[in-house]
C-alpha positions as CSV (number, residue, x, y, z in Angstrom):
1,M,14.0,-29.9,-29.9
2,V,11.9,-27.7,-27.8
3,V,12.0,-27.8,-24.1
4,G,10.9,-25.8,-21.3
5,T,7.8,-24.9,-19.1
6,S,4.7,-24.0,-21.5
7,G,3.8,-20.6,-21.1
8,Y,7.5,-18.9,-20.8
9,A,8.8,-20.4,-24.0
10,A,9.7,-17.1,-26.6
11,P,8.2,-17.1,-30.1
12,D,11.9,-17.2,-31.1
13,Y,12.9,-19.9,-29.3
14,I,9.9,-22.4,-29.8
15,Q,10.8,-21.4,-33.8
16,T,14.4,-22.1,-33.7
17,G,15.3,-24.2,-30.7
18,H,17.8,-21.5,-29.8
19,L,17.7,-20.2,-26.0
20,T,19.6,-16.9,-25.9
21,A,19.5,-14.1,-23.1
22,K,16.0,-12.1,-25.2
23,S,14.2,-15.5,-24.4
24,D,14.8,-15.3,-20.7
25,V,13.6,-11.6,-21.1
26,W,10.8,-13.1,-22.8
27,S,10.2,-15.3,-20.2
28,F,10.7,-12.5,-17.4
29,G,7.4,-10.6,-19.2
30,V,5.5,-13.5,-18.2
31,V,6.4,-13.5,-15.1
32,L,6.0,-10.1,-14.3
33,Y,2.4,-10.6,-15.8
34,E,2.0,-13.5,-13.2
35,I,2.7,-11.2,-10.3
36,L,0.5,-8.4,-11.6
37,T,-2.5,-10.6,-12.2
38,G,-1.9,-13.8,-9.5
39,R,-2.2,-16.1,-11.9
40,R,-0.1,-19.0,-13.5
41,S,1.0,-18.3,-17.3
42,L,-1.6,-21.2,-18.2
43,E,-4.7,-22.3,-16.3
44,R,-6.6,-25.0,-17.6
45,N,-9.2,-25.0,-14.7
46,R,-10.3,-21.2,-16.0
47,P,-13.0,-20.5,-18.9
48,K,-11.3,-20.9,-22.3
49,M,-10.3,-17.1,-22.8
50,E,-8.5,-16.8,-19.4
51,Q,-6.7,-20.0,-19.8
52,K,-3.4,-18.5,-21.1
53,L,-2.1,-15.4,-19.1
54,L,-0.9,-13.6,-22.2
55,E,-4.1,-13.7,-24.2
56,W,-6.1,-12.8,-21.1
57,V,-4.2,-9.9,-20.6
58,K,-4.6,-8.4,-24.0
59,Q,-8.2,-8.3,-23.6
60,Y,-7.2,-5.2,-20.6
61,P,-4.7,-2.6,-22.5
62,V,-2.3,-1.0,-20.3
63,D,-3.6,2.5,-20.8
64,S,-7.2,1.6,-20.8
65,K,-9.9,2.0,-17.6
66,R,-10.3,-1.7,-17.4
67,F,-6.5,-2.3,-16.9
68,G,-7.4,-2.8,-13.2
69,L,-9.4,-5.7,-13.6
70,I,-6.3,-7.8,-14.2
71,M,-4.6,-6.8,-10.9
72,D,-4.7,-9.7,-8.5
73,P,-7.6,-9.1,-5.9
74,R,-5.2,-10.6,-3.3
75,L,-3.6,-7.3,-3.1
76,G,-7.0,-5.9,-1.8
77,K,-6.3,-2.7,-3.8
78,Q,-3.0,-1.6,-1.5
79,Y,-1.3,-0.7,-4.5
80,S,-0.1,2.2,-7.0
81,L,-2.6,1.5,-10.2
82,A,0.0,4.1,-12.1
83,A,3.2,1.7,-10.9
84,A,1.0,-1.4,-11.8
85,R,0.5,0.3,-15.3
86,K,4.4,0.9,-15.7
87,V,5.1,-2.6,-14.9
88,A,2.8,-3.9,-17.5
89,K,4.3,-1.9,-20.1
90,L,7.3,-3.0,-19.0
91,A,6.3,-6.4,-19.3
92,D,4.6,-5.9,-22.7
93,H,8.2,-5.1,-23.6
94,C,9.6,-7.6,-22.8
95,L,7.2,-9.6,-24.5
96,L,7.8,-8.5,-28.1
97,K,7.5,-10.6,-30.7
98,N,10.9,-9.6,-32.1
99,A,13.7,-10.7,-29.7
100,K,15.7,-7.7,-30.9
101,D,13.2,-5.4,-29.9
102,R,13.4,-6.9,-26.9
103,P,15.0,-4.8,-23.7
104,M,18.5,-6.5,-22.0
105,M,17.6,-7.3,-18.6
106,S,19.9,-5.0,-17.5
107,Q,17.6,-1.7,-19.0
108,V,15.0,-4.1,-17.1
109,V,16.4,-4.3,-14.0
110,K,16.9,-0.4,-14.3
111,S,13.6,-0.1,-15.1
112,L,12.2,-1.5,-12.5
113,K,14.4,0.1,-9.9
114,E,13.1,3.7,-11.1
115,I,9.5,2.3,-11.1
116,I,9.8,1.4,-7.5
117,Q,11.7,4.2,-6.7
118,A,8.7,6.6,-8.3
119,S,6.1,4.1,-6.2
120,D,8.1,4.5,-2.9
121,E,8.0,8.5,-3.5
122,E,4.5,8.5,-4.2
123,S,3.8,6.6,-1.2
124,D,5.7,8.7,1.1
125,K,4.3,12.1,-0.7
126,S,0.7,10.7,-0.3
127,F,1.4,9.4,3.2
128,E,2.6,13.1,4.2
129,E,0.2,14.7,2.6
130,N,-2.5,12.7,4.7
131,E,-0.6,12.9,7.6
132,D,-0.7,16.9,7.4
133,D,-4.5,16.6,6.9
134,S,-5.1,14.8,10.4
135,V,-3.2,17.1,12.4
136,G,-5.1,17.6,15.6
137,S,-7.4,14.9,14.2
138,D,-8.1,11.7,15.5
139,K,-9.1,10.3,12.5
140,K,-6.5,8.0,10.7
141,P,-5.4,8.4,7.5
142,D,-7.7,7.2,4.4
143,H,-4.4,6.2,2.2
144,M,-1.5,4.8,3.5
145,G,0.3,3.8,-0.1
146,P,1.1,0.3,-1.3
147,S,0.8,-2.5,1.3
148,E,4.5,-4.0,2.6
149,S,3.7,-7.2,0.8
150,S,3.6,-5.3,-2.5
151,K,6.6,-3.2,-1.6
152,R,8.6,-6.4,-0.6
153,R,7.4,-8.2,-4.1
154,M,8.6,-5.4,-6.4
155,A,12.0,-5.1,-4.3
156,H,12.7,-8.6,-4.7
157,L,11.7,-8.7,-8.0
158,A,14.3,-5.9,-8.8
159,K,16.8,-8.2,-7.3
160,L,15.9,-11.3,-9.1
161,S,16.2,-9.1,-12.3
162,E,19.7,-8.5,-11.7
163,H,20.9,-12.0,-11.4
164,V,20.0,-13.4,-14.6
165,G,21.1,-17.3,-13.9
166,G,18.7,-19.7,-14.7
167,I,14.7,-18.7,-15.4
168,S,13.5,-21.3,-14.0
169,R,15.4,-20.5,-10.2
170,R,14.0,-17.3,-10.8
171,K,10.3,-18.1,-11.2
172,F,10.7,-20.5,-8.5
173,M,12.4,-17.5,-6.1
174,V,9.6,-14.8,-7.7
175,M,6.5,-17.5,-6.8
176,Q,8.1,-18.2,-3.1
177,R,8.0,-14.4,-2.7
178,A,4.7,-13.7,-4.0
179,K,3.1,-16.2,-1.3
180,V,4.5,-14.0,1.4
181,P,1.6,-12.0,3.2
């Protein structure tokens, strides 16, 4: 018998009733999209085409110009769109229908760390460039990089994925951190 929270169950688990580490990877892919969008996996109070998170995000492919429309508006565009695209691509990889094609959680952790590091370096470089441009002027830099909140979310996400305990524990902790301003 299949049990669990609707919207997080991997197709292979639904089909066989057997949980595997790759089932958790699927669920983590859903959580990644929840963090990017600020939405839950299933929201019945939304229009029919937007109720199921994974069906909704498919309408906004990672490499399309429309991708930015899925981003959580509460982030106030204080994030790297390039990093968000990389996280979405990682989520897509976690959400492959065939469990054997999904990455191991250790690979997901490694990818998240690389995305965070690249995003931090991009932010630092952007800040330094803006700082150089404003030397001798009273003007504040126009671009300060991703907000501290989004950096904390990404760092916490990397830490969570290192501990592959129960998916419900990870979801709880990710959602708790996502509430931090």
